[in-house]
C-alpha positions in Angstrom: -10.0 67.2 1.1 -6.8 67.3 3.0 -3.7 65.4 2.2 -4.4 62.8 5.0 -7.7 61.8 3.3 -6.3 61.3 -0.2 -5.8 57.8 -1.5 -2.1 57.4 -2.1 -1.0 56.6 -5.6 0.6 53.3 -6.1 4.3 53.6 -6.5 5.4 53.7 -10.1 7.3 50.7 -11.3 10.7 51.4 -12.4 11.6 49.7 -15.7 14.3 47.2 -15.1 16.8 46.7 -17.8 17.0 43.0 -18.5 20.6 41.8 -19.0 21.3 40.7 -22.6 22.4 37.2 -21.4 19.0 36.6 -19.8 17.2 37.6 -23.0 19.3 35.2 -25.0 18.5 32.3 -22.6 14.8 32.9 -23.0 15.0 32.7 -26.8 14.9 29.4 -28.6 18.4 28.5 -29.8 19.7 26.5 -32.7 21.1 23.0 -32.1 23.1 23.1 -35.2 26.3 23.0 -33.2 25.3 19.8 -31.4 25.9 16.3 -32.4 22.9 14.2 -33.5 21.4 11.3 -31.5 19.0 8.8 -33.0 15.7 7.6 -31.7 13.3 4.9 -33.0 10.1 6.2 -31.4 8.3 6.8 -34.7 9.8 3.9 -36.7 7.2 2.6 -39.2 6.0 -0.9 -38.3 4.7 -1.7 -41.8 7.1 -0.4 -44.4 10.9 -0.1 -44.9 11.7 -2.0 -41.8 15.1 -2.6 -40.2 14.2 -6.2 -39.8 14.2 -6.6 -43.6 18.0 -5.8 -43.7 20.7 -8.5 -43.7 23.3 -8.7 -41.0 25.9 -7.1 -43.3 23.5 -4.2 -44.1 22.8 -3.6 -40.4 26.6 -3.5 -39.8 26.8 -0.8 -42.6 24.0 1.1 -40.9 25.7 1.1 -37.5 29.0 2.2 -39.0 27.2 5.0 -40.9 25.4 6.2 -37.8 28.6 6.2 -35.8 30.2 8.3 -38.6 27.3 10.7 -38.6 27.4 11.1 -34.8 30.9 12.5 -35.0 29.6 15.6 -36.9 27.5 18.5 -35.7 24.2 19.3 -37.4 25.8 22.2 -39.2 28.5 19.9 -40.6 25.9 17.3 -41.6 23.9 19.8 -43.5 27.0 20.8 -45.5 27.9 17.2 -46.4 27.2 15.3 -49.5 28.1 15.4 -53.2 26.1 16.9 -55.9 27.8 14.9 -58.6 27.2 11.2 -59.3 29.9 8.7 -58.4 31.6 11.0 -56.0 32.1 10.5 -52.2 28.6 10.6 -50.7 29.1 12.0 -47.2 26.0 12.0 -45.1 23.8 13.7 -47.8 21.2 15.2 -45.4 18.3 16.8 -47.3 14.7 17.8 -46.6 12.1 15.8 -48.6 9.0 17.4 -50.0 7.5 14.6 -52.0 7.4 11.2 -50.2 5.1 8.3 -49.4 2.4 8.8 -46.8 3.8 9.0 -43.4 2.6 6.8 -40.6 -0.3 8.2 -38.5 1.8 8.7 -35.4 4.1 11.3 -37.0 3.3 14.8 -35.9 1.8 16.7 -38.9 4.1 19.6 -38.7 7.3 17.6 -39.0 9.4 17.8 -42.1 10.7 14.5 -43.5 14.4 14.3 -44.4 16.8 11.8 -45.8 20.3 10.9 -44.6 22.6 8.8 -46.7 24.3 5.9 -45.1 26.1 4.8 -48.3 25.5 4.9 -52.1 22.3 2.9 -51.7 21.2 2.8 -48.1 19.2 5.7 -46.6 17.4 6.5 -43.4 14.3 8.8 -43.5 13.1 10.7 -40.5 12.8 14.1 -38.9 14.8 16.2 -36.6 13.6 17.7 -33.3 16.4 19.9 -31.9 19.5 17.6 -32.0 17.5 14.3 -32.1 16.9 12.5 -35.4 13.8 10.3 -35.3 14.1 7.5 -37.8 10.9 6.6 -39.6 12.1 4.3 -42.5 15.2 2.2 -43.2 15.7 2.2 -46.9 18.2 -0.5 -47.9 17.9 -0.1 -51.7 17.1 3.5 -52.3 13.4 2.7 -53.0 11.6 5.2 -50.6 12.4 8.2 -52.8 14.3 7.1 -55.8 15.9 9.9 -57.7 
């Protein structure tokens, strides 16, 4: 068989070196340096409702959310006091033992608590920089310590 009758080999692909910046863009990144925003998509319609709060308590909540929005997620995670009767900060913490979540909450979400003041809390879960509020706890009754 002569050279003219041979099937040509496909050209070998050269391995391209992918720039490091492109690799970093394709990897999921942390949103800990972003500020939180709050959504009510998964707010429970049956328990620990915002509509149960007084006007004064709602004002406290709004002031607390405005304060929290000034911080990044990294700062929020570092806030809070471990000692009783000290400044409470935002007091963000993950919750392992809690009441049954509403059916519309995705199963793989981890519930967390954010402290508004010494008694008031919001419970929800974080997806990237968004905090989805599930419960509005005005008297620290969802997960009493």
